N, C-alpha and C positions, 0 to 999 in steps of 0.2 A: 567542474565535478560539481558543484551546488545547481547552480542554473540547469543543467541538464535533469537531476533528480529531480529539479521542480518541473521540468517539462513531463518527465517518467508518471508528476504524479496528476499532474491533470489531465494527461490521457488516461489512468488509471481513475480518476474522481467519476469523469467525462464518456465512462466506457468507452475512448476511443482503441484502435488497436494501431495507431500510427509510426508505432516503433518497433511493434513486430512485424517480421518477418511475412509473414501472412499471417489471413484472416484465418481465427478460430471459431467453431460452429457454438454452439451458445449449449451451457453446460446441461448435461440431461441426471438424472436421478443414479443414483450409485447406491452399491450394496451396503443393505443397514447393520452390515457388520459389520462396519469402519464407521469411526467418530466421526463424523466433515464438522468441518466451519462454514459456516457462509459469509468467511471476510473475500476480497477481493483484491486485488491490486497485480505487483508488476514484479515482475521477476529477471534476472540475468541468470545466462550460460555460464559459472565458472570453470566446471571440468574441462580440463587438457585435451580431452577425446569429443566434447562435446556429451550432452545427456540424449539420453536412450527414451524414447517415449514407451509405455504402456498404456494396456489393452485397458490393463489389472490395479485395486492398488496396493498387492499383497508386488507386484514388480515380477510375475512368474513368465507374463505375458508382451512379451518386448514385440511391439511393429517393425516388420523387418522392411528397414530402410529409412527406417525414421528416429534419426541425430541429429536434435539440436545443434545449430553452430555454437562454441564457443562465442564468449561476449553481443550474444543475437540477446535480446527483448522479451520478453513474453504475457498478454494479461494471464494469469490464476481467476477461477471465478469460487474454486473452493481450497480449500489446507486441509492438512490429517496427520496425525500420528505425530510423535514428540516433539521435533523438528531442534533439538541441541546438538554441541557435536561431538556430544559423549555418547548417545545413541540413536540415530541420523536415520538408520535403513527400515524403519517400519514408518518412514515419514513420507510426505510428500505436496505436491499441488496436482491439482485440477485444473487441464489447460481446457476444460472444455470435450465434449464430444468422445469420451469415456477414453482423454486422453491423460496421460499423468507421467509425473515426472520424480523423481529422488530429491527430498530433501537438500541431499550430499550433492548433487551435482549444480544447484543453482544459488542466487545469492537473493535473497529480499531487496527488491529497490524500492516499492511502496504497501502496504496494507493497509486495508481500510474497512468497511463495515458499515449496516444502517444503524443509526443510534437515534434515540428521540432522546430530549429534551431544550432547556433555554440556555443561552450563553450569556454571560454578564459581562457588558464592558468595567474590568475592573484592575487597570494595569498596576504591577505589584510595584508598592514604594512610590506611589503618584496617581494616584483614584479618579482625580482630576483631568486626568488624561484619554483624549481618544486613541481607539490604535485603527488599522487600516483594514480597511476588506478589496479584496482581493478579486479578479474575473479568472476567468477559465484559464486565460494564461498566465495566470499570478502576476496580474498586471494590478497595483492599483488604483482602485475606481474613487474613491472619497474614504471620509473618516467616518467611522462608528462611534458616536457621545460616549464618552464618560460614563458608565452604570447601566445605559441603555439595555434593552434582552431581544434576543432574537429564537430565534424556534432555529434549532439544529434537525438536518435530515443526517449528517451519515459524519461519522472519525475518518481521516485517513492521517497516517503514519508513515511519516518519510525516513528511507536510510541512504544511510552515503556511504564511502568507501572503508570494504569489509564487512558492511552488515550494521556500520555502526546509528545507531537510533540520533537520526537532526532534528526532524522537525513536525509537527503534530499538529494538521487544521481542520475547522469544522466545516460541515456542507451547511448553506446556509440558504441553499433553496435557489433555481432562479441563476444559475454558474455564479454565486459568489462562495467565495470561501474566507475565511474569516483565523490568524496562526494563533492556538491555544499561547503558545508557550515560543521565543527569543532566546538565542544560544551564542554565547558569545566568540564558544570553542564548544566541541565534539563535547566536553566537562558537560553533564549533567547538571550541575549542581551551581553549573556556573548562568542559569537561566534567567530569565527576566516574564511571569505570567501574564498574559494579554487580557486576564478576565478569567473566570470562573465556568463551571458547567453543572448544570440540576439534573 
């Protein structure tokens, strides 16, 4: 499962739609009345009947015949609403081209957003250790020396089964990524940080 999720992270980070059943158009401006966030990432359809696609963020204008199949994976370019299990009605994702799906019909696999800052290699409890730099396929390229500093252009979070948070990566540019934290289990308290972000 983790390998699949990491592959999805790569696609999201690079703006690819290799895992999507079809290519969706670029995002278009949306109504100002809806609070949109400039996140991006991938979602998987979890609703048994599939996910109805709508023309509006109020989910009142379904696109006739446009239902995304269960277990299909799609890129999103924006999100909106609360997006929590207790009140998912007014939450959703923009798939681009005035195509919106309800938060309740999908599960987030990856999410990310542009981020400016500096990543400093500083492995928790091991200040002399290096950490790994990954390529766009999340294969190790080389080590980054302890205490070295790197410009960050984006932040990506990876979610596992049931939408549980798994990993967080920083985009260092040039299709190179560093994992911010590694977890030995899905328990967030069991992690080891690979650096600091300022």
